[in-house]
N, CA, C and O atoms as CSV, one atom per row, in Angstrom:
chain,resi,resn,atom,element,x,y,z
A,1,MET,N,N,97.564,83.143,89.987
A,1,MET,CA,C,96.564,84.180,90.152
A,1,MET,C,C,95.773,84.305,88.857
A,1,MET,O,O,96.324,84.175,87.764
A,2,LYS,N,N,94.492,84.555,88.991
A,2,LYS,CA,C,93.629,84.657,87.829
A,2,LYS,C,C,93.720,86.044,87.218
A,2,LYS,O,O,93.790,87.049,87.926
A,3,THR,N,N,93.717,86.081,85.893
A,3,THR,CA,C,93.762,87.360,85.202
A,3,THR,C,C,92.348,87.758,84.784
A,3,THR,O,O,91.518,86.886,84.526
A,4,PRO,N,N,92.055,89.074,84.711
A,4,PRO,CA,C,90.700,89.524,84.379
A,4,PRO,C,C,90.161,88.978,83.064
A,4,PRO,O,O,88.952,88.771,82.960
A,5,GLY,N,N,90.991,88.734,82.057
A,5,GLY,CA,C,90.514,88.250,80.772
A,5,GLY,C,C,90.372,86.744,80.683
A,5,GLY,O,O,89.832,86.234,79.701
A,6,GLU,N,N,90.841,86.029,81.681
A,6,GLU,CA,C,90.808,84.568,81.678
A,6,GLU,C,C,89.362,84.068,81.698
A,6,GLU,O,O,88.552,84.546,82.492
A,7,VAL,N,N,89.037,83.114,80.834
A,7,VAL,CA,C,87.692,82.550,80.778
A,7,VAL,C,C,87.611,81.366,81.730
A,7,VAL,O,O,88.338,80.383,81.586
A,8,LEU,N,N,86.704,81.477,82.714
A,8,LEU,CA,C,86.509,80.398,83.679
A,8,LEU,C,C,85.475,79.390,83.190
A,8,LEU,O,O,85.574,78.193,83.459
A,9,ARG,N,N,84.487,79.897,82.470
A,9,ARG,CA,C,83.421,79.030,81.963
A,9,ARG,C,C,82.758,79.738,80.794
A,9,ARG,O,O,82.662,80.964,80.752
A,10,GLU,N,N,82.309,78.932,79.853
A,10,GLU,CA,C,81.619,79.466,78.679
A,10,GLU,C,C,80.552,78.462,78.281
A,10,GLU,O,O,80.789,77.255,78.315
A,11,GLY,N,N,79.373,78.957,77.901
A,11,GLY,CA,C,78.312,78.053,77.483
A,11,GLY,C,C,76.951,78.707,77.490
A,11,GLY,O,O,76.822,79.920,77.653
A,12,GLU,N,N,75.941,77.881,77.312
A,12,GLU,CA,C,74.573,78.379,77.202
A,12,GLU,C,C,73.949,78.618,78.565
A,12,GLU,O,O,74.130,77.856,79.516
A,13,LEU,N,N,73.211,79.705,78.610
A,13,LEU,CA,C,72.544,80.155,79.819
A,13,LEU,C,C,71.282,80.863,79.352
A,13,LEU,O,O,71.283,81.446,78.268
A,14,GLU,N,N,70.207,80.833,80.131
A,14,GLU,CA,C,68.990,81.544,79.760
A,14,GLU,C,C,68.687,82.620,80.792
A,14,GLU,O,O,68.828,82.412,81.997
A,15,LYS,N,N,68.266,83.776,80.286
A,15,LYS,CA,C,67.938,84.922,81.134
A,15,LYS,C,C,66.474,85.268,80.904
A,15,LYS,O,O,65.984,85.274,79.775
A,16,ARG,N,N,65.792,85.558,82.010
A,16,ARG,CA,C,64.389,85.945,81.874
A,16,ARG,C,C,64.336,87.421,81.498
A,16,ARG,O,O,65.002,88.260,82.104
A,17,SER,N,N,63.532,87.714,80.487
A,17,SER,CA,C,63.444,89.095,80.008
A,17,SER,C,C,62.659,89.961,80.993
A,17,SER,O,O,61.895,89.465,81.821
A,18,ASP,N,N,62.875,91.270,80.872
A,18,ASP,CA,C,62.167,92.226,81.716
A,18,ASP,C,C,60.813,92.608,81.133
A,18,ASP,O,O,60.093,93.412,81.724
A,19,SER,N,N,60.458,92.044,79.985
A,19,SER,CA,C,59.205,92.415,79.314
A,19,SER,C,C,58.003,91.894,80.099
A,19,SER,O,O,58.143,91.143,81.064
A,20,LEU,N,N,56.861,92.298,79.673
A,20,LEU,CA,C,55.605,91.922,80.317
A,20,LEU,C,C,55.434,90.403,80.389
A,20,LEU,O,O,54.946,89.882,81.392
A,21,PHE,N,N,55.828,89.702,79.345
A,21,PHE,CA,C,55.625,88.249,79.289
A,21,PHE,C,C,56.759,87.464,79.936
A,21,PHE,O,O,56.629,86.255,80.127
A,22,GLN,N,N,57.846,88.107,80.271
A,22,GLN,CA,C,58.990,87.490,80.941
A,22,GLN,C,C,59.423,86.177,80.285
A,22,GLN,O,O,59.451,85.125,80.923
A,23,LEU,N,N,59.755,86.262,79.011
A,23,LEU,CA,C,60.191,85.102,78.256
A,23,LEU,C,C,61.646,84.769,78.583
A,23,LEU,O,O,62.434,85.649,78.929
A,24,TRP,N,N,61.986,83.490,78.469
A,24,TRP,CA,C,63.366,83.053,78.668
A,24,TRP,C,C,64.104,83.199,77.354
A,24,TRP,O,O,63.644,82.699,76.327
A,25,LYS,N,N,65.239,83.874,77.370
A,25,LYS,CA,C,66.035,84.079,76.160
A,25,LYS,C,C,67.392,83.417,76.324
A,25,LYS,O,O,68.075,83.591,77.334
A,26,LYS,N,N,67.768,82.648,75.296
A,26,LYS,CA,C,69.061,81.955,75.323
A,26,LYS,C,C,70.183,82.966,75.138
A,26,LYS,O,O,70.105,83.876,74.312
A,27,LYS,N,N,71.226,82.775,75.934
A,27,LYS,CA,C,72.416,83.619,75.868
A,27,LYS,C,C,73.629,82.711,75.885
A,27,LYS,O,O,73.577,81.582,76.374
A,28,ARG,N,N,74.721,83.224,75.344
A,28,ARG,CA,C,76.002,82.548,75.510
A,28,ARG,C,C,76.716,83.283,76.629
A,28,ARG,O,O,77.051,84.460,76.496
A,29,GLY,N,N,76.945,82.596,77.716
A,29,GLY,CA,C,77.588,83.209,78.869
A,29,GLY,C,C,79.080,82.977,78.846
A,29,GLY,O,O,79.551,81.895,78.496
A,30,VAL,N,N,79.830,84.022,79.230
A,30,VAL,CA,C,81.278,83.920,79.372
A,30,VAL,C,C,81.615,84.466,80.756
A,30,VAL,O,O,81.423,85.649,81.038
A,31,LEU,N,N,82.115,83.591,81.601
A,31,LEU,CA,C,82.445,83.943,82.974
A,31,LEU,C,C,83.953,84.142,83.100
A,31,LEU,O,O,84.737,83.265,82.736
A,32,THR,N,N,84.351,85.307,83.620
A,32,THR,CA,C,85.762,85.606,83.864
A,32,THR,C,C,85.915,85.927,85.351
A,32,THR,O,O,84.906,86.008,86.052
A,33,PRO,N,N,87.122,86.112,85.854
A,33,PRO,CA,C,87.295,86.383,87.282
A,33,PRO,C,C,86.669,87.680,87.784
A,33,PRO,O,O,86.561,87.875,88.994
A,34,ASP,N,N,86.255,88.569,86.884
A,34,ASP,CA,C,85.673,89.826,87.360
A,34,ASP,C,C,84.313,90.178,86.758
A,34,ASP,O,O,83.770,91.244,87.051
A,35,ARG,N,N,83.744,89.284,85.906
A,35,ARG,CA,C,82.441,89.612,85.314
A,35,ARG,C,C,81.790,88.417,84.638
A,35,ARG,O,O,82.429,87.399,84.373
A,36,LEU,N,N,80.505,88.571,84.368
A,36,LEU,CA,C,79.739,87.627,83.558
A,36,LEU,C,C,79.272,88.400,82.337
A,36,LEU,O,O,78.562,89.399,82.456
A,37,ARG,N,N,79.675,87.934,81.163
A,37,ARG,CA,C,79.244,88.564,79.922
A,37,ARG,C,C,78.180,87.694,79.292
A,37,ARG,O,O,78.302,86.469,79.261
A,38,LEU,N,N,77.124,88.339,78.783
A,38,LEU,CA,C,76.011,87.628,78.163
A,38,LEU,C,C,75.875,88.086,76.718
A,38,LEU,O,O,75.623,89.258,76.441
A,39,PHE,N,N,76.049,87.135,75.802
A,39,PHE,CA,C,75.937,87.423,74.377
A,39,PHE,C,C,74.597,86.914,73.874
A,39,PHE,O,O,74.226,85.777,74.165
A,40,PRO,N,N,73.867,87.724,73.131
A,40,PRO,CA,C,72.587,87.263,72.573
A,40,PRO,C,C,72.800,86.159,71.539
A,40,PRO,O,O,73.883,86.015,70.972
A,41,ALA,N,N,71.746,85.387,71.313
A,41,ALA,CA,C,71.841,84.278,70.365
A,41,ALA,C,C,72.042,84.784,68.940
A,41,ALA,O,O,72.724,84.133,68.149
A,42,GLY,N,N,71.462,85.929,68.601
A,42,GLY,CA,C,71.561,86.457,67.243
A,42,GLY,C,C,72.879,87.159,66.984
A,42,GLY,O,O,73.506,87.667,67.914
A,43,PRO,N,N,73.308,87.193,65.723
A,43,PRO,CA,C,74.566,87.866,65.397
A,43,PRO,C,C,74.425,89.382,65.443
A,43,PRO,O,O,73.343,89.929,65.229
A,44,GLY,N,N,75.540,90.046,65.726
A,44,GLY,CA,C,75.588,91.501,65.642
A,44,GLY,C,C,75.164,92.267,66.882
A,44,GLY,O,O,75.474,93.453,66.994
A,45,ALA,N,N,74.481,91.647,67.796
A,45,ALA,CA,C,74.049,92.365,68.996
A,45,ALA,C,C,75.197,92.434,70.001
A,45,ALA,O,O,76.058,91.555,70.040
A,46,ARG,N,N,75.196,93.488,70.810
A,46,ARG,CA,C,76.269,93.672,71.798
A,46,ARG,C,C,76.041,92.827,73.044
A,46,ARG,O,O,74.910,92.538,73.436
A,47,ALA,N,N,77.143,92.448,73.640
A,47,ALA,CA,C,77.084,91.677,74.883
A,47,ALA,C,C,76.740,92.614,76.039
A,47,ALA,O,O,77.093,93.793,76.028
A,48,LYS,N,N,76.052,92.072,77.026
A,48,LYS,CA,C,75.804,92.796,78.277
A,48,LYS,C,C,76.741,92.223,79.318
A,48,LYS,O,O,77.053,91.032,79.307
A,49,GLU,N,N,77.186,93.086,80.219
A,49,GLU,CA,C,78.123,92.650,81.242
A,49,GLU,C,C,77.555,92.870,82.630
A,49,GLU,O,O,76.951,93.902,82.924
A,50,LEU,N,N,77.764,91.883,83.466
A,50,LEU,CA,C,77.484,92.019,84.888
A,50,LEU,C,C,78.835,91.953,85.586
A,50,LEU,O,O,79.398,90.872,85.764
A,51,ARG,N,N,79.347,93.100,85.977
A,51,ARG,CA,C,80.642,93.139,86.670
A,51,ARG,C,C,80.425,92.757,88.126
A,51,ARG,O,O,79.430,93.135,88.742
A,52,PHE,N,N,81.370,92.003,88.661
A,52,PHE,CA,C,81.221,91.497,90.022
A,52,PHE,C,C,81.193,92.594,91.078
A,52,PHE,O,O,80.625,92.386,92.150
A,53,HIS,N,N,81.783,93.745,90.815
A,53,HIS,CA,C,81.723,94.811,91.822
A,53,HIS,C,C,80.299,95.332,91.981
A,53,HIS,O,O,80.000,96.012,92.963
A,54,SER,N,N,79.412,95.023,91.027
A,54,SER,CA,C,78.021,95.457,91.143
A,54,SER,C,C,77.071,94.304,91.492
A,54,SER,O,O,75.853,94.482,91.481
A,55,ILE,N,N,77.623,93.125,91.801
A,55,ILE,CA,C,76.793,91.976,92.181
A,55,ILE,C,C,76.927,91.745,93.683
A,55,ILE,O,O,78.032,91.669,94.220
A,56,LEU,N,N,75.792,91.636,94.339
A,56,LEU,CA,C,75.761,91.385,95.772
A,56,LEU,C,C,75.853,89.891,96.077
A,56,LEU,O,O,76.645,89.466,96.918
A,57,LYS,N,N,75.019,89.090,95.373
A,57,LYS,CA,C,75.003,87.653,95.650
A,57,LYS,C,C,74.239,86.892,94.579
A,57,LYS,O,O,73.524,87.475,93.764
A,58,VAL,N,N,74.409,85.573,94.601
A,58,VAL,CA,C,73.600,84.644,93.809
A,58,VAL,C,C,72.612,84.043,94.793
A,58,VAL,O,O,73.000,83.529,95.842
A,59,ASP,N,N,71.331,84.113,94.447
A,59,ASP,CA,C,70.282,83.785,95.420
A,59,ASP,C,C,69.222,82.877,94.784
A,59,ASP,O,O,69.209,82.665,93.572
A,60,CYS,N,N,68.357,82.362,95.617
A,60,CYS,CA,C,67.156,81.625,95.204
A,60,CYS,C,C,67.449,80.504,94.222
A,60,CYS,O,O,66.819,80.423,93.168
A,61,VAL,N,N,68.382,79.654,94.552
A,61,VAL,CA,C,68.712,78.533,93.674
A,61,VAL,C,C,67.656,77.446,93.867
A,61,VAL,O,O,67.394,76.996,94.983
A,62,GLU,N,N,67.061,77.042,92.748
A,62,GLU,CA,C,66.025,76.003,92.803
A,62,GLU,C,C,66.250,75.032,91.661
A,62,GLU,O,O,66.448,75.438,90.516
A,63,ARG,N,N,66.219,73.772,91.973
A,63,ARG,CA,C,66.433,72.739,90.954
A,63,ARG,C,C,65.094,72.082,90.628
A,63,ARG,O,O,64.359,71.653,91.518
A,64,THR,N,N,64.798,72.016,89.337
A,64,THR,CA,C,63.631,71.254,88.875
A,64,THR,C,C,64.178,70.100,88.041
A,64,THR,O,O,65.391,69.899,87.982
A,65,GLY,N,N,63.318,69.363,87.414
A,65,GLY,CA,C,63.773,68.208,86.644
A,65,GLY,C,C,64.846,68.527,85.619
A,65,GLY,O,O,65.870,67.845,85.574
A,66,LYS,N,N,64.638,69.544,84.798
A,66,LYS,CA,C,65.547,69.829,83.697
A,66,LYS,C,C,66.472,71.015,83.974
A,66,LYS,O,O,67.597,71.047,83.477
A,67,TYR,N,N,66.016,71.974,84.752
A,67,TYR,CA,C,66.744,73.236,84.927
A,67,TYR,C,C,67.115,73.526,86.377
A,67,TYR,O,O,66.523,73.004,87.321
A,68,VAL,N,N,68.120,74.383,86.506
A,68,VAL,CA,C,68.437,75.017,87.779
A,68,VAL,C,C,68.119,76.498,87.585
A,68,VAL,O,O,68.630,77.135,86.665
A,69,TYR,N,N,67.276,77.034,88.454
A,69,TYR,CA,C,66.891,78.443,88.407
A,69,TYR,C,C,67.659,79.186,89.492
A,69,TYR,O,O,67.823,78.674,90.599
A,70,PHE,N,N,68.124,80.378,89.182
A,70,PHE,CA,C,68.810,81.185,90.185
A,70,PHE,C,C,68.657,82.662,89.853
A,70,PHE,O,O,68.344,83.040,88.724
A,71,THR,N,N,68.885,83.479,90.864
A,71,THR,CA,C,68.742,84.926,90.738
A,71,THR,C,C,70.053,85.588,91.130
A,71,THR,O,O,70.662,85.238,92.140
A,72,ILE,N,N,70.477,86.543,90.324
A,72,ILE,CA,C,71.627,87.373,90.686
A,72,ILE,C,C,71.063,88.678,91.223
A,72,ILE,O,O,70.272,89.348,90.559
A,73,VAL,N,N,71.480,89.032,92.436
A,73,VAL,CA,C,71.039,90.269,93.075
A,73,VAL,C,C,72.184,91.271,92.975
A,73,VAL,O,O,73.311,90.992,93.384
A,74,THR,N,N,71.872,92.447,92.422
A,74,THR,CA,C,72.898,93.473,92.261
A,74,THR,C,C,72.964,94.350,93.517
A,74,THR,O,O,72.097,94.282,94.388
A,75,THR,N,N,74.006,95.167,93.584
A,75,THR,CA,C,74.187,96.023,94.757
A,75,THR,C,C,73.069,97.058,94.891
A,75,THR,O,O,72.839,97.571,95.986
A,76,ASP,N,N,72.376,97.371,93.803
A,76,ASP,CA,C,71.227,98.278,93.900
A,76,ASP,C,C,69.910,97.510,94.047
A,76,ASP,O,O,68.832,98.047,93.793
A,77,ARG,N,N,70.019,96.247,94.460
A,77,ARG,CA,C,68.887,95.352,94.786
A,77,ARG,C,C,68.031,94.951,93.573
A,77,ARG,O,O,66.891,94.515,93.736
A,78,LYS,N,N,68.565,95.094,92.393
A,78,LYS,CA,C,67.876,94.613,91.196
A,78,LYS,C,C,68.064,93.102,91.135
A,78,LYS,O,O,69.139,92.601,91.466
A,79,GLU,N,N,67.043,92.376,90.722
A,79,GLU,CA,C,67.118,90.918,90.623
A,79,GLU,C,C,67.036,90.501,89.164
A,79,GLU,O,O,66.155,90.943,88.427
A,80,ILE,N,N,67.967,89.644,88.755
A,80,ILE,CA,C,68.021,89.155,87.381
A,80,ILE,C,C,67.916,87.636,87.447
A,80,ILE,O,O,68.748,86.974,88.067
A,81,ASP,N,N,66.891,87.093,86.804
A,81,ASP,CA,C,66.623,85.654,86.862
A,81,ASP,C,C,67.291,84.922,85.716
A,81,ASP,O,O,67.292,85.383,84.575
A,82,PHE,N,N,67.864,83.758,86.049
A,82,PHE,CA,C,68.535,82.908,85.075
A,82,PHE,C,C,68.082,81.478,85.270
A,82,PHE,O,O,67.563,81.104,86.322
A,83,ARG,N,N,68.291,80.685,84.228
A,83,ARG,CA,C,68.158,79.237,84.347
A,83,ARG,C,C,69.182,78.598,83.429
A,83,ARG,O,O,69.601,79.166,82.421
A,84,CYS,N,N,69.567,77.395,83.819
A,84,CYS,CA,C,70.543,76.654,83.027
A,84,CYS,C,C,70.216,75.176,83.138
A,84,CYS,O,O,69.473,74.757,84.025
A,85,ALA,N,N,70.772,74.401,82.241
A,85,ALA,CA,C,70.600,72.949,82.315
A,85,ALA,C,C,71.186,72.470,83.637
A,85,ALA,O,O,72.227,72.956,84.079
A,86,GLY,N,N,70.517,71.524,84.257
A,86,GLY,CA,C,70.904,71.057,85.584
A,86,GLY,C,C,72.346,70.636,85.719
A,86,GLY,O,O,72.968,70.883,86.753
A,87,GLU,N,N,72.896,70.002,84.690
A,87,GLU,CA,C,74.270,69.511,84.773
A,87,GLU,C,C,75.314,70.582,84.488
A,87,GLU,O,O,76.503,70.330,84.682
A,88,SER,N,N,74.915,71.766,84.035
A,88,SER,CA,C,75.898,72.798,83.683
A,88,SER,C,C,76.428,73.566,84.903
A,88,SER,O,O,77.535,74.102,84.858
A,89,CYS,N,N,75.665,73.622,85.968
A,89,CYS,CA,C,76.110,74.225,87.241
A,89,CYS,C,C,76.585,75.675,87.118
A,89,CYS,O,O,77.532,76.072,87.798
A,90,TRP,N,N,75.949,76.455,86.272
A,90,TRP,CA,C,76.324,77.865,86.131
A,90,TRP,C,C,76.222,78.602,87.453
A,90,TRP,O,O,77.077,79.430,87.768
A,91,ASN,N,N,75.192,78.314,88.227
A,91,ASN,CA,C,75.005,79.017,89.498
A,91,ASN,C,C,76.201,78.816,90.426
A,91,ASN,O,O,76.643,79.760,91.081
A,92,ALA,N,N,76.722,77.602,90.485
A,92,ALA,CA,C,77.877,77.323,91.339
A,92,ALA,C,C,79.130,78.019,90.809
A,92,ALA,O,O,79.910,78.567,91.589
A,93,ALA,N,N,79.327,78.000,89.500
A,93,ALA,CA,C,80.512,78.642,88.914
A,93,ALA,C,C,80.487,80.148,89.154
A,93,ALA,O,O,81.515,80.741,89.484
A,94,ILE,N,N,79.326,80.766,88.991
A,94,ILE,CA,C,79.202,82.217,89.219
A,94,ILE,C,C,79.426,82.524,90.691
A,94,ILE,O,O,80.126,83.480,91.025
A,95,THR,N,N,78.839,81.726,91.573
A,95,THR,CA,C,78.999,81.942,93.017
A,95,THR,C,C,80.469,81.845,93.426
A,95,THR,O,O,80.959,82.702,94.162
A,96,LEU,N,N,81.170,80.828,92.967
A,96,LEU,CA,C,82.585,80.661,93.315
A,96,LEU,C,C,83.440,81.805,92.758
A,96,LEU,O,O,84.338,82.296,93.441
A,97,ALA,N,N,83.167,82.224,91.533
A,97,ALA,CA,C,83.919,83.341,90.944
A,97,ALA,C,C,83.637,84.636,91.696
A,97,ALA,O,O,84.542,85.446,91.897
A,98,LEU,N,N,82.394,84.835,92.111
A,98,LEU,CA,C,82.027,86.035,92.876
A,98,LEU,C,C,82.723,86.042,94.236
A,98,LEU,O,O,83.238,87.078,94.657
A,99,ILE,N,N,82.744,84.910,94.925
A,99,ILE,CA,C,83.419,84.817,96.225
A,99,ILE,C,C,84.916,85.079,96.062
A,99,ILE,O,O,85.514,85.798,96.863
A,100,ASP,N,N,85.511,84.502,95.035
A,100,ASP,CA,C,86.935,84.728,94.774
A,100,ASP,C,C,87.204,86.215,94.520
A,100,ASP,O,O,88.173,86.770,95.038
A,101,PHE,N,N,86.345,86.856,93.723
A,101,PHE,CA,C,86.480,88.292,93.444
A,101,PHE,C,C,86.371,89.106,94.733
A,101,PHE,O,O,87.184,89.996,94.982
A,102,GLN,N,N,85.361,88.797,95.553
A,102,GLN,CA,C,85.155,89.537,96.802
A,102,GLN,C,C,86.336,89.336,97.759
A,102,GLN,O,O,86.731,90.275,98.450
A,103,ASN,N,N,86.898,88.133,97.808
A,103,ASN,CA,C,88.071,87.873,98.653
A,103,ASN,C,C,89.285,88.665,98.174
A,103,ASN,O,O,89.994,89.263,98.983
A,104,ARG,N,N,89.526,88.671,96.863
A,104,ARG,CA,C,90.652,89.435,96.327
A,104,ARG,C,C,90.481,90.927,96.622
A,104,ARG,O,O,91.438,91.615,96.978
A,105,ARG,N,N,89.279,91.400,96.473
A,105,ARG,CA,C,88.996,92.825,96.738
A,105,ARG,C,C,89.192,93.156,98.220
A,105,ARG,O,O,89.739,94.209,98.549
A,106,ALA,N,N,88.756,92.279,99.105
A,106,ALA,CA,C,88.928,92.495,100.545
A,106,ALA,C,C,90.411,92.521,100.907
A,106,ALA,O,O,90.834,93.343,101.720
A,107,LEU,N,N,91.204,91.629,100.311
A,107,LEU,CA,C,92.645,91.625,100.562
A,107,LEU,C,C,93.306,92.912,100.071
A,107,LEU,O,O,94.169,93.469,100.750
A,108,GLU,N,N,92.902,93.379,98.900
A,108,GLU,CA,C,93.445,94.631,98.372
A,108,GLU,C,C,93.094,95.801,99.289
A,108,GLU,O,O,93.940,96.651,99.568
A,109,ASP,N,N,91.846,95.844,99.758
A,109,ASP,CA,C,91.424,96.908,100.683
A,109,ASP,C,C,92.223,96.851,101.982
A,109,ASP,O,O,92.658,97.881,102.497
A,110,PHE,N,N,92.412,95.639,102.509
A,110,PHE,CA,C,93.169,95.468,103.750
A,110,PHE,C,C,94.611,95.946,103.571
A,110,PHE,O,O,95.139,96.681,104.406
A,111,ARG,N,N,95.238,95.521,102.476
A,111,ARG,CA,C,96.625,95.918,102.223
A,111,ARG,C,C,96.760,97.429,102.054
A,111,ARG,O,O,97.719,98.025,102.543
A,112,SER,N,N,95.809,98.046,101.369
A,112,SER,CA,C,95.906,99.495,101.184
A,112,SER,C,C,95.697,100.226,102.509
A,112,SER,O,O,96.323,101.260,102.742
A,113,ARG,N,N,94.822,99.705,103.386
A,113,ARG,CA,C,94.654,100.309,104.722
A,113,ARG,C,C,95.915,100.152,105.544
A,113,ARG,O,O,96.309,101.070,106.263
A,114,GLN,N,N,96.564,98.974,105.444
A,114,GLN,CA,C,97.808,98.730,106.171
A,114,GLN,C,C,98.900,99.695,105.710
A,114,GLN,O,O,99.643,100.240,106.527
A,115,GLU,N,N,98.991,99.900,104.402
A,115,GLU,CA,C,100.013,100.796,103.862
A,115,GLU,C,C,99.777,102.233,104.309
A,115,GLU,O,O,100.731,102.951,104.610
A,116,ARG,N,N,98.510,102.662,104.355
A,116,ARG,CA,C,98.199,104.025,104.795
A,116,ARG,C,C,98.463,104.193,106.281
A,116,ARG,O,O,98.861,105.272,106.720
A,117,ALA,N,N,98.245,103.137,107.065
A,117,ALA,CA,C,98.405,103.220,108.516
A,117,ALA,C,C,99.855,103.057,108.960
A,117,ALA,O,O,100.195,103.420,110.086
A,118,ALA,N,N,100.705,102.525,108.108
A,118,ALA,CA,C,102.108,102.297,108.475
A,118,ALA,C,C,102.798,103.637,108.706
A,118,ALA,O,O,102.660,104.554,107.895
A,119,PRO,N,N,103.548,103.758,109.820
A,119,PRO,CA,C,104.244,105.017,110.089
A,119,PRO,C,C,105.330,105.253,109.049
A,119,PRO,O,O,105.888,104.312,108.485
A,120,THR,N,N,105.612,106.499,108.815
A,120,THR,CA,C,106.630,106.850,107.827
A,120,THR,C,C,107.926,107.255,108.521
A,120,THR,O,O,108.675,108.089,108.012
A,121,ALA,N,N,108.188,106.661,109.684
A,121,ALA,CA,C,109.393,106.972,110.464
A,121,ALA,C,C,110.631,106.503,109.710
A,121,ALA,O,O,110.574,105.563,108.916
A,122,GLN,N,N,111.737,107.167,109.971
A,122,GLN,CA,C,113.011,106.794,109.367
A,122,GLN,C,C,113.506,105.520,110.037
A,122,GLN,O,O,113.320,105.355,111.243
A,123,PRO,N,N,114.124,104.626,109.297
A,123,PRO,CA,C,114.660,103.402,109.921
A,123,PRO,C,C,115.774,103.750,110.900
A,123,PRO,O,O,116.554,104.674,110.671
A,124,GLU,N,N,115.836,102.995,111.996
A,124,GLU,CA,C,116.857,103.228,113.020
A,124,GLU,C,C,118.223,102.810,112.498
A,124,GLU,O,O,118.343,101.935,111.641
A,125,SER,N,N,119.241,103.455,113.035
A,125,SER,CA,C,120.599,103.041,112.680
A,125,SER,C,C,120.917,101.762,113.449
A,125,SER,O,O,120.230,101.435,114.417
A,126,ARG,N,N,121.924,101.058,113.038
A,126,ARG,CA,C,122.302,99.806,113.691
A,126,ARG,C,C,122.699,100.050,115.144
A,126,ARG,O,O,122.353,99.257,116.019
A,127,ALA,N,N,123.416,101.130,115.407
A,127,ALA,CA,C,123.847,101.434,116.772
A,127,ALA,C,C,122.662,101.748,117.666
A,127,ALA,O,O,122.672,101.390,118.843
A,128,ALA,N,N,121.645,102.405,117.138
A,128,ALA,CA,C,120.471,102.763,117.938
A,128,ALA,C,C,119.656,101.523,118.283
A,128,ALA,O,O,118.998,101.490,119.323
A,129,ARG,N,N,119.689,100.496,117.422
A,129,ARG,CA,C,118.916,99.281,117.684
A,129,ARG,C,C,119.594,98.389,118.710
A,129,ARG,O,O,118.914,97.607,119.374
A,130,ALA,N,N,120.897,98.475,118.861
A,130,ALA,CA,C,121.646,97.597,119.772
A,130,ALA,C,C,121.345,97.982,121.216
A,130,ALA,O,O,121.208,99.161,121.542
A,131,ALA,N,N,121.247,96.985,122.064
A,131,ALA,CA,C,121.019,97.240,123.484
A,131,ALA,C,C,122.284,97.821,124.100
A,131,ALA,O,O,123.391,97.447,123.712
A,132,PRO,N,N,122.131,98.727,125.050
A,132,PRO,CA,C,123.331,99.316,125.663
A,132,PRO,C,C,124.106,98.264,126.461
A,132,PRO,O,O,123.535,97.301,126.972
A,133,CYS,N,N,125.379,98.470,126.549
A,133,CYS,CA,C,126.233,97.557,127.308
A,133,CYS,C,C,126.059,97.823,128.799
A,133,CYS,O,O,125.797,98.947,129.228
A,134,ALA,N,N,126.210,96.768,129.561
A,134,ALA,CA,C,126.169,96.923,131.021
A,134,ALA,C,C,127.425,97.660,131.459
A,134,ALA,O,O,128.439,97.626,130.761
A,135,PRO,N,N,127.369,98.330,132.613
A,135,PRO,CA,C,128.561,99.044,133.086
A,135,PRO,C,C,129.756,98.110,133.170
A,135,PRO,O,O,129.662,97.014,133.723
A,136,GLY,N,N,130.842,98.535,132.635
A,136,GLY,CA,C,132.079,97.758,132.694
A,136,GLY,C,C,132.278,96.848,131.501
A,136,GLY,O,O,133.382,96.337,131.316
A,137,GLU,N,N,131.235,96.615,130.660
A,137,GLU,CA,C,131.400,95.769,129.484
A,137,GLU,C,C,131.795,96.637,128.298
A,137,GLU,O,O,131.464,97.821,128.238
A,138,THR,N,N,132.484,96.048,127.388
A,138,THR,CA,C,132.832,96.771,126.173
A,138,THR,C,C,132.046,96.181,125.020
A,138,THR,O,O,131.680,95.006,125.049
A,139,PHE,N,N,131.790,96.974,124.023
A,139,PHE,CA,C,131.029,96.544,122.848
A,139,PHE,C,C,131.716,95.346,122.206
A,139,PHE,O,O,132.923,95.374,121.966
A,140,GLY,N,N,130.950,94.295,121.927
A,140,GLY,CA,C,131.492,93.122,121.263
A,140,GLY,C,C,131.968,92.051,122.210
A,140,GLY,O,O,132.355,90.969,121.769
A,141,HIS,N,N,131.950,92.322,123.511
A,141,HIS,CA,C,132.447,91.333,124.474
A,141,HIS,C,C,131.390,90.993,125.507
A,141,HIS,O,O,131.732,90.655,126.641
A,142,ARG,N,N,130.142,91.070,125.156
A,142,ARG,CA,C,129.087,90.740,126.090
A,142,ARG,C,C,129.177,89.291,126.503
A,142,ARG,O,O,129.511,88.417,125.704
A,143,GLY,N,N,128.878,89.053,127.752
A,143,GLY,CA,C,128.879,87.680,128.250
A,143,GLY,C,C,130.280,87.151,128.487
A,143,GLY,O,O,130.441,86.027,128.961
A,144,MET,N,N,131.263,87.914,128.179
A,144,MET,CA,C,132.651,87.456,128.353
A,144,MET,C,C,133.213,88.015,129.664
A,144,MET,O,O,134.386,87.806,129.973
A,145,GLY,N,N,132.396,88.711,130.420
A,145,GLY,CA,C,132.900,89.277,131.674
A,145,GLY,C,C,133.353,90.699,131.456
A,145,GLY,O,O,133.337,91.224,130.343
A,146,LYS,N,N,133.756,91.301,132.548
A,146,LYS,CA,C,134.169,92.702,132.501
A,146,LYS,C,C,135.596,92.797,132.007
A,146,LYS,O,O,136.399,91.902,132.270
A,147,ARG,N,N,135.915,93.821,131.324
A,147,ARG,CA,C,137.264,94.055,130.816
A,147,ARG,C,C,137.729,95.406,131.232
A,147,ARG,O,O,138.848,95.802,130.905
């Protein structure tokens, strides 16, 4: 099982800025089983995190000669554009990690619903679970005829 701190992939990734000119900025990406962390190229700046519980999907994958372009869509419908070198396959790694996260979360939700729905009845005693004997049979001698 994957742990939240485990690094699945690390490397260079570019994010399109939200500014008027929408410049591509190099980031160091660190992908873990529950988030994508983006570190700026310069020292001292804080990393930004995209937690998978707030990501809806990876969308609009387009390959050009040098780059693969893709968009991460958040649960509040915000779109964040990325590009990476074609051979780095960041889009595929993020998609697979997101699917794995969503599957684990769905299993946890299912198990918690099952636990809440399970009756809290007391377990039956051994005698109550045993089928009654036919008339004339004694306990422990079933199939041996009447005694």
